[in-house]
Structures are given as structure tokens and as C-alpha cells.
C-alpha positions in Angstrom: -0.4 -5.1 -0.6 0.1 -1.8 0.6 3.6 -0.5 2.0 4.3 2.4 4.6 4.9 5.2 2.0 6.5 7.3 5.3 8.9 4.8 5.9 10.0 4.4 2.3 10.2 8.3 2.3 12.5 8.2 5.4 14.7 5.7 3.6 15.2 7.6 0.3 16.0 10.9 2.7 18.9 8.8 4.2 20.1 7.8 0.9 20.1 11.2 -0.5 22.0 12.5 2.6 24.8 9.8 2.2 24.4 10.7 -1.6 23.8 7.0 -2.4 22.5 6.4 -5.7 19.4 4.0 -5.8 16.7 2.9 -7.5 13.2 1.8 -5.9 11.3 -1.1 -7.6 7.8 -2.5 -6.6 8.5 -6.1 -5.7 7.5 -8.8 -3.0 4.2 -6.9 -2.2 6.2 -4.0 -1.3 8.9 -1.5 -2.2 12.4 -2.6 -2.6 15.5 -0.3 -2.8 18.2 -1.3 -5.3 21.9 0.1 -4.9 24.3 -0.8 -7.5 21.7 -2.9 -9.0 21.4 -4.9 -6.3 18.6 -5.4 -3.3 19.7 -3.3 -0.6 16.6 -2.5 1.7 13.0 -2.6 1.5 9.5 -2.2 2.9 7.0 -4.8 3.2 3.8 -3.3 4.8 5.2 -1.4 7.6 8.2 -3.3 8.2 11.9 -2.8 7.1 13.3 -5.5 5.0 17.0 -5.3 5.7 19.6 -7.4 3.6 22.7 -7.8 5.8 26.0 -9.6 5.7 25.5 -13.2 6.2 28.3 -13.4 8.8 26.5 -11.0 11.5 22.9 -12.6 10.8 22.8 -14.7 13.9 24.0 -11.6 16.1 21.6 -9.2 14.4 18.7 -11.7 15.0 19.3 -11.2 18.8 18.6 -7.4 18.5 15.3 -6.4 19.7 12.5 -5.8 17.2 14.4 -7.9 14.5 13.3 -11.3 13.1 14.0 -13.9 10.3 12.7 -13.0 6.9 10.5 -15.7 6.3 8.5 -14.1 3.1 8.6 -17.7 1.5 7.9 -19.7 4.3 11.6 -20.5 4.9 13.9 -18.0 6.6 16.2 -16.4 4.1 19.9 -16.2 5.8 21.0 -12.5 5.3 17.7 -10.9 5.3 15.8 -9.8 8.5 12.5 -7.8 8.8 12.5 -5.0 11.4 9.1 -4.2 13.3 8.1 -0.7 13.3 9.2 -0.3 17.0 12.9 -1.1 16.0 12.8 1.7 13.4 10.8 4.5 14.9 13.7 6.6 15.9 15.6 8.1 12.8 18.9 7.0 14.3 17.5 3.3 14.4 16.4 3.5 10.8 19.8 4.9 9.9 21.6 2.0 11.9 19.7 -0.7 9.8 20.1 1.2 6.5 23.8 1.5 7.5 24.2 -2.2 7.8 22.6 -2.7 4.5 24.7 -0.4 2.8 28.1 -1.9 4.3 27.0 -5.0 3.0 25.8 -4.1 -0.4 29.3 -4.1 -2.0 29.9 -7.8 -1.1 26.4 -9.0 -2.0 25.7 -11.0 -5.0 23.6 -9.1 -7.4 20.4 -11.3 -8.6 20.5 -13.3 -11.9 18.8 -11.4 -14.6 16.4 -13.2 -16.6 16.8 -13.7 -20.1 14.3 -12.3 -22.7 13.1 -14.6 -25.2 
């Protein structure tokens, strides 16, 4: 599944401007940006996948252009998709990436698989 390269480049630029160390990894059919070895934000097709504080999840879902991340068929609390119209303007994309970066230090890192 392809992902929006232009959106990925815009995210990279925000990280560089904020001097955030990151790594991008292809996963979940898109591109995921890892910060502090934790999933922070991603691009799935042409949408932004935002990992936000679960404490503000319900409030964020009320924002225009955001919706539950139901990648597996079940909503994942703390993860939302933002449609292209919600991130068209640079200030809007910066807002969402900022929420993700704000939560990142508190987020749990995913469990690493043990190699046999």
C-alpha cells in the first residue's frame, strides 16, 4: 500500500525544524515515524496517523477531520487518523505533530520481539 510521500516529507521537515531525532520505518501499510524508539506519528495512504495522549482522546475525536484509528477493525484508544483536509495547512499539520511529540515522552514503547 502506498503512502503520501509529500506528507511524509512535510513531517520530516517539522521534525528537523524542531530538532527532533527520529527514524522512519515502513509498517502498517504506510510509514511510521519513531521518536525515542516509540511510534509517534505516521502516514497511512494520504492520512496522518497521530499517537496522542489517551487522556485527550475523546476531545480530539470531536475535532473536524479526525476519526478513530480502526486499522484492525477495532478503534485503538490514543491513535487517530486525520484526513487530508485536516492537515492541508502547515499550521494544522504542526498542531497534530505537536500533540504527538507532547505525548511521546509519556508513551509506552512497544515490546521488542526476542530473536531465536
